[in-house]
C-alpha positions, 0 to 999 in steps of 0.5 A, a space after each residue: 695301747 688298749 682302747 677305752 670307750 667313753 660311752 657318751 655323746 655329750 661333748 662337755 663330758 668327753 672333753 672333761 674325761 679326756 682330761 681326767 683320765 689322761 696318762 692311764 695308758 689307754 687310748 680314749 675313743 668315743 662312740 662317734 669314733 667307733 661308728 656306734 649309733 645305738 642310743 641306750 635309753 636311761 631307763 633306770 631309777 638311779 644314777 647307778 642303774 643308768 651308768 651300769 646299763 650304758 657301760 655294759 651295753 656299749 662294752 658288749 657292743 664295741 668289745 672294748 672296756 667302756 666307761 659311762 656315767 650318770 650324773 645329776 643335780 639334787 636341790 634340797 628345796 625341791 626334794 632332791 629334784 631334778 636328780 636322775 631327770 637332770 638332763 630332761 628336767 625342762 623337756 626332752 630337747 631342752 638346751 642347757 640355757 633352758 634347763 638353767 632358766 627352768 630350774 631358777 624359775 622353780 626356785 623363785 622366792 626361795 631364800 639363799 640359805 635354803 638353796 643348798 644343792 649337790 652334784 652327784 656322779 656315778 661312773 660305771 666301767 665295764 669289760 666286754 664280758 659284762 663285769 662292771 665296777 662302780 665309782 661315786 663322787 659328789 660336790 656340795 654347793 648352792 644354787 645361785 640367784 643368777 647365771 654366772 660364768 662361761 665355762 662348763 656345761 649343764 647347770 654349772 653356771 648356777 652351781 655356786 661353790 661357797 668355799 671358792 665364792 664362784 660358780 662352777 662355770 667361772 672356774 678354769 677347767 683345770 680347777 673344776 677337774 680337781 673338785 667337781 663330782 665328776 673329778 671325784 668319781 674319776 679319781 676312783 675310776 682311775 684306780 679301777 682302770 689301772 687294775 684292769 690294765 695290769 
């Protein structure tokens, strides 16, 4: 069974991708499992640039097919911020709760109807030879007025899904993994990986 390297050290992402890519005929492995300690700096200006950079670098380094993503939250009242800087929006070492608090403070006083937002995800899959394919997914919602839910990670506790009436963090993982930006990009990634596996 061929290996597929998840080019991330984020435990939340690893857990979701193991679920989303199950049953594809790959043995999913991680940077830690492969003993890879190199950190690839996300120096790109777009999600796609960052995802490609990570996937190609780690595929060459490991000599395995590698999957990397870059994702972010775009809030229209903040002109698309935090966007590509979502992970570092509240500072380089900020934990999830600090990122959420920082964003809520930025939106203080913004009325509900103007709190529209979009989660975006770009997945890049690269072979060791540097051939990369890119898949896109997005999920639309609102920024909640307060934190709700214990599941998920990142900005999930304040990303409110109007059609469901709950935040992303209030959903069970199985439900989140049907509708999230990462789930939508992963559905396309599954097709790419199936073709590579033939």
